[in-house]
C-alpha positions in Angstrom: -60.8 -0.8 113.6 -59.7 1.8 111.1 -56.0 1.0 111.5 -54.5 -1.8 109.5 -53.2 -3.5 112.7 -56.6 -3.8 114.3 -58.6 -4.3 111.1 -60.7 -7.5 111.4 -61.8 -9.0 108.1 -65.6 -9.4 108.2 -67.1 -12.8 107.3 -70.1 -13.9 105.2 -73.4 -13.4 106.9 -76.5 -15.5 106.3 -79.7 -13.7 106.8 -83.3 -13.3 105.6 -84.2 -11.3 102.5 -87.3 -10.8 100.4 -86.3 -12.0 96.9 -88.1 -11.3 93.6 -87.8 -14.3 91.4 -90.4 -13.3 88.8 -91.8 -9.9 87.8 -95.0 -9.1 89.6 -95.1 -12.3 91.6 -95.0 -12.2 95.5 -91.5 -11.8 97.0 -90.1 -14.9 98.7 -88.4 -14.9 102.0 -85.1 -16.6 101.4 -81.9 -17.3 103.3 -79.2 -15.3 101.5 -75.5 -15.0 101.9 -74.2 -11.5 102.2 -70.5 -11.1 101.4 -68.2 -8.9 103.5 -67.8 -5.3 102.4 -65.1 -4.8 99.9 -62.7 -1.7 100.0 -64.7 1.5 100.5 -67.9 -0.4 101.3 -69.9 -0.9 104.5 -72.2 -3.6 105.5 -75.4 -2.4 107.2 -77.8 -4.1 109.5 -81.1 -2.8 108.1 -83.4 -1.5 110.9 -86.3 -0.4 108.7 -87.0 0.3 105.1 -90.0 2.0 103.4 -91.6 0.9 100.2 -91.3 3.5 97.3 -93.4 3.4 94.2 -90.1 2.9 92.2 -89.8 -0.5 93.9 -93.3 -1.4 92.9 -92.8 -0.3 89.3 -89.5 -2.2 89.0 -90.9 -5.3 90.6 -93.8 -5.3 88.1 -91.6 -4.9 85.0 -88.0 -6.0 85.7 -86.3 -8.8 83.8 -83.1 -8.6 85.9 -83.9 -11.4 88.3 -83.6 -12.8 91.0 -83.3 -9.4 92.7 -83.5 -7.8 96.1 -85.4 -4.5 95.9 -85.7 -1.7 98.4 -83.8 1.6 98.5 -85.4 3.8 101.2 -83.6 2.5 104.3 -82.0 3.2 107.6 -79.8 1.0 109.6 -76.6 0.5 111.7 -73.1 -0.2 110.4 -72.2 -3.8 111.1 -68.8 -3.8 109.5 -66.6 -1.7 107.2 -64.3 -2.5 104.3 -60.7 -1.5 103.9 -60.1 2.2 103.4 -63.3 3.3 105.1 -62.6 6.2 107.5 -65.9 8.0 107.6 -67.9 5.2 109.3 -67.3 2.9 112.3 -69.2 -0.1 113.5 -72.4 1.0 115.3 -72.9 4.3 113.3 -76.5 5.0 112.4 -76.9 5.6 108.6 -79.3 6.3 105.8 -78.6 4.3 102.6 -79.2 6.4 99.4 -79.7 5.3 95.8 -77.4 8.0 94.4 -74.0 8.7 96.0 -71.6 11.6 96.4 -68.0 10.9 95.7 -67.0 14.5 96.3 -64.4 14.7 93.6 -66.0 14.2 90.2 -66.9 17.0 87.8 -70.5 17.1 89.0 -69.7 16.9 92.7 -67.3 19.8 92.6 -69.5 21.9 90.2 -71.8 23.3 92.9 -74.5 22.9 90.2 -75.4 19.2 90.3 -76.0 16.1 92.4 -75.4 13.7 89.4 -72.3 12.1 90.8 -70.4 10.5 87.9 -68.8 7.8 90.1 -71.7 6.8 92.3 -74.7 7.8 90.3 -77.8 5.7 89.7 -76.8 2.0 89.4 -79.0 0.2 86.9 -77.3 -3.1 86.3 -78.0 -4.7 89.7 -74.3 -4.7 90.6 -71.9 -2.8 93.0 -70.3 0.3 91.7 -66.8 -0.8 92.6 -66.3 -4.1 90.9 -69.5 -4.8 89.0 -70.3 -7.9 91.1 -73.0 -8.7 93.6 -72.7 -9.1 97.3 -75.8 -11.4 97.6 -76.0 -15.0 96.7 -78.3 -18.0 97.3 -76.5 -21.4 97.3 -73.6 -19.9 95.5 -75.7 -18.2 92.7 -75.7 -14.4 92.5 -78.7 -12.3 93.4 -78.9 -8.8 91.9 -79.0 -5.6 93.8 -81.4 -2.7 93.2 -80.2 1.0 93.1 -77.0 -0.1 94.9 -79.0 -0.4 98.1 -81.3 -3.5 98.3 -82.8 -2.9 101.7 -85.4 -5.7 101.5 -82.8 -7.8 103.4 -81.8 -7.9 107.0 -78.2 -7.0 106.0 -77.0 -5.2 102.9 -73.7 -3.9 101.5 -73.4 -0.4 100.1 -70.6 1.8 98.9 -69.6 4.2 101.7 -70.3 7.1 99.3 -73.9 5.9 99.2 -74.5 6.2 102.9 -75.1 9.2 105.2 -74.2 9.2 108.9 -77.2 10.4 111.0 -77.6 11.5 114.6 -78.1 8.5 116.9 -81.3 10.0 118.4 -83.0 10.5 115.0 -85.8 7.9 114.7 -84.7 5.6 111.9 -88.3 4.4 111.1 -89.2 8.0 110.2 -86.1 9.5 108.6 -85.8 6.5 106.2 -88.3 8.4 104.1 -85.7 11.2 103.6 -83.5 8.8 101.6 -85.8 9.1 98.6 -89.4 10.3 98.3 -89.9 13.0 101.0 -86.5 14.6 100.2 -87.2 14.5 96.5 -90.4 16.5 96.8 -89.0 19.1 99.2 -85.9 19.5 97.0 -88.0 20.0 93.9 -89.8 22.9 95.5 -86.8 24.5 97.2 -83.8 23.6 95.0 -85.1 23.1 91.6 -88.2 25.4 91.2 -87.2 27.8 94.0 -90.9 28.5 94.8 -91.4 32.1 95.8 -93.7 33.6 98.4 -97.2 34.5 97.0 -96.8 32.2 94.0 -99.3 29.7 92.5 -98.4 26.0 92.4 -100.1 23.0 90.8 -99.1 19.4 91.7 -100.1 16.4 89.7 -100.0 13.3 91.9 -100.5 13.4 95.6 -98.4 10.5 96.8 -95.5 10.9 99.1 -93.5 12.9 96.6 -96.4 15.2 95.6 -97.3 15.9 99.2 -93.7 16.7 100.0 -93.7 19.2 97.1 -96.8 20.8 98.6 -95.2 21.0 102.0 -92.1 22.6 100.5 -94.3 25.1 98.6 -96.3 25.9 101.7 -93.1 26.6 103.7 -91.9 28.9 101.0 -95.2 30.9 101.3 -97.0 29.9 98.1 -100.4 31.5 98.1 -102.2 28.8 96.0 -101.4 25.1 95.9 -103.6 23.1 93.7 -103.4 19.3 94.0 -104.6 17.0 91.2 -105.2 13.3 91.7 -107.6 10.6 90.6 -108.2 9.5 94.2 -110.6 11.9 96.1 -109.8 10.3 99.4 -106.4 12.1 99.3 -108.1 15.5 99.4 -108.3 15.9 103.2 -104.8 14.7 103.9 -103.4 17.0 101.2 -104.7 20.0 103.2 -102.4 19.1 106.1 -99.4 19.5 103.7 -100.6 22.8 102.3 -102.9 22.0 99.4 -105.5 24.7 99.1 -107.5 23.3 96.2 -108.1 19.7 95.1 -109.2 18.5 91.7 -110.1 15.0 90.8 -109.1 14.9 87.1 -111.6 12.1 86.5 -114.5 14.3 87.6 -114.1 17.1 85.0 -115.1 17.1 81.4 -112.9 19.8 80.0 -109.1 19.6 79.7 -107.4 19.9 83.1 -105.0 22.6 82.0 -107.9 24.9 81.1 -109.4 24.5 84.6 -106.0 25.3 86.2 -105.5 28.3 84.0 -108.9 29.6 85.0 -108.2 29.0 88.7 -104.8 30.7 88.6 -105.7 33.6 86.3 -103.6 32.5 83.4 -101.6 29.5 84.6 -99.6 28.4 87.6 -96.2 29.9 88.3 -94.9 26.4 89.1 -96.2 23.0 88.0 -95.0 19.6 89.3 -95.4 16.2 87.7 -95.2 13.6 90.4 -97.0 10.7 88.7 -94.5 9.1 86.4 -96.5 9.7 83.2 -95.1 11.7 80.3 -98.6 12.6 79.2 -99.1 14.2 82.6 -95.8 16.1 82.1 -97.2 17.6 78.9 -100.4 18.6 80.8 -98.3 20.1 83.6 -96.4 22.2 81.0 -99.7 23.4 79.5 -101.0 24.3 83.0 -98.2 26.8 83.9 -98.1 30.4 83.0 -96.8 31.9 79.7 -93.7 34.1 80.2 -92.3 32.5 83.3 -94.1 29.3 84.2 -91.8 26.4 85.2 -92.7 22.7 85.1 -90.6 20.3 87.1 -91.0 16.6 86.4 -90.1 14.1 89.2 -92.0 10.9 88.2 -90.3 7.9 86.6 -92.5 6.7 83.7 -93.1 2.9 83.3 -94.1 3.3 79.6 -93.6 5.9 76.8 -90.5 7.7 78.2 -90.6 10.4 75.5 -92.2 13.7 76.4 -94.1 15.4 73.5 -95.0 19.1 73.6 -95.7 21.8 71.0 -92.7 24.0 70.6 -95.0 27.0 71.0 -95.2 26.2 74.7 -91.4 27.0 75.0 -91.5 30.0 72.7 -94.0 31.5 75.1 -91.4 31.4 77.8 -92.3 28.3 79.7 -89.6 25.9 80.9 -89.4 22.2 81.7 -86.9 20.9 84.2 -86.1 17.4 85.4 -84.7 16.5 88.8 -83.2 13.5 90.6 -83.6 13.4 94.3 -84.7 17.0 94.4 -81.2 18.3 93.6 -79.9 17.2 97.1 -76.3 16.0 97.4 -76.9 13.2 99.9 -73.8 13.6 102.1 -73.7 17.4 102.0 -77.4 18.1 102.4 -79.3 15.2 104.1 -78.0 16.0 107.6 -79.6 19.5 107.4 -82.9 18.0 106.3 -82.8 15.5 109.2 -82.1 18.4 111.6 -85.1 20.2 110.2 -87.2 17.2 111.0 -85.8 16.9 114.5 -86.6 20.6 115.0 -90.2 19.9 113.8 -89.7 22.3 110.9 -90.8 19.6 108.3 -93.4 16.9 108.5 -92.4 13.3 107.9 -94.5 11.2 110.4 -97.7 12.1 108.6 -96.4 10.4 105.4 -96.2 7.0 107.2 -99.6 5.4 106.9 -98.6 1.8 107.7 -96.0 0.2 110.0 -95.6 -3.5 109.1 -93.2 -6.3 110.0 -90.7 -7.3 107.4 -92.4 -10.6 107.0 -95.5 -8.7 105.7 -93.7 -7.1 102.8 -96.1 -8.6 100.2 -99.0 -6.9 102.0 -97.1 -3.6 101.7 -96.8 -4.1 98.0 -100.5 -4.8 97.7 -101.4 -1.7 99.7 -99.3 0.5 97.4 -100.5 -1.2 94.2 -104.1 -0.6 95.4 -103.4 3.1 96.3 -104.2 2.5 99.9 -101.0 3.8 101.4 -98.5 6.6 101.2 -95.5 5.0 102.8 -95.4 1.5 104.4 -92.4 1.3 106.8 -91.2 -2.3 107.2 -89.5 -3.1 110.5 -86.9 -5.8 110.8 -87.1 -8.2 113.7 -84.9 -7.2 116.7 
């Protein structure tokens, strides 16, 4: 199929997709047309996709509609576009919201995963030609994060997909295409948590618990979890959290409590909520001299972080990260191998398995704080 003589031009596919027509309103199952993959693109039959809080936030606030959300996904290559040599029909893949072209300044730097060619796509279009591959009755439907996995079939750039071992369970490893990997990478790649260190994590969702797991595996001595939902305390222990604080239950500033618990401030502080006020609190909670705060959340409002300059003069640092610093093609296969070898926990992050038709139930569970990850399974 990769040679020009045997290359068969794929045709338009009609399939079911959950389409957002209005912000915050239930998604509607629609028959959509999915165009053939263009050069260097692949079309994927989505097997399963998990709901990430970024999908929820965008669905509640986006004006770029109609749109097909979803970006944590695993599936099987259905067809390939011209020039694709890395994939063949039948390959198992993860789709990822940020790609790796392998040749831009950032990809070759060894310092960054911020690909300049296939980075975060925010306009609801394909990287290659700034058009969509979805339509309903001839009218375009926008993509989300260049993945759009809330559809039985989707088209992605081949640089935004990672080939995975055929025995890897797709309904588990789909979490490694965003949240779980982001948390582990924040602890390992960005903060480089050291043995015996103290860690505080604000927000104990999938990302925060993955940070905790990463810190535990690095040998952190104290891992404090902060959340407003006390029901998360027991589950957090499984991932390594040693102390839990419900920030609604204390009367003094949370950073003072954490400084007292850690003897002067945590060595590492992680903001996993998506709130710039919490980012400031996280910065206040880490140690003078060497304390590092890593922010992973995506704020829905007030994107500016405010902090007194004295916090930085005292030696503290604030770092941001996208996808935990992982380069998807270079690094995700090793993470999947760690999962297959039972070196990292993923299964425990999946609290609900639902049929694709029940996607609106998944949105409600996440909006109500009753789930970590809902995995949606496409019909056979």
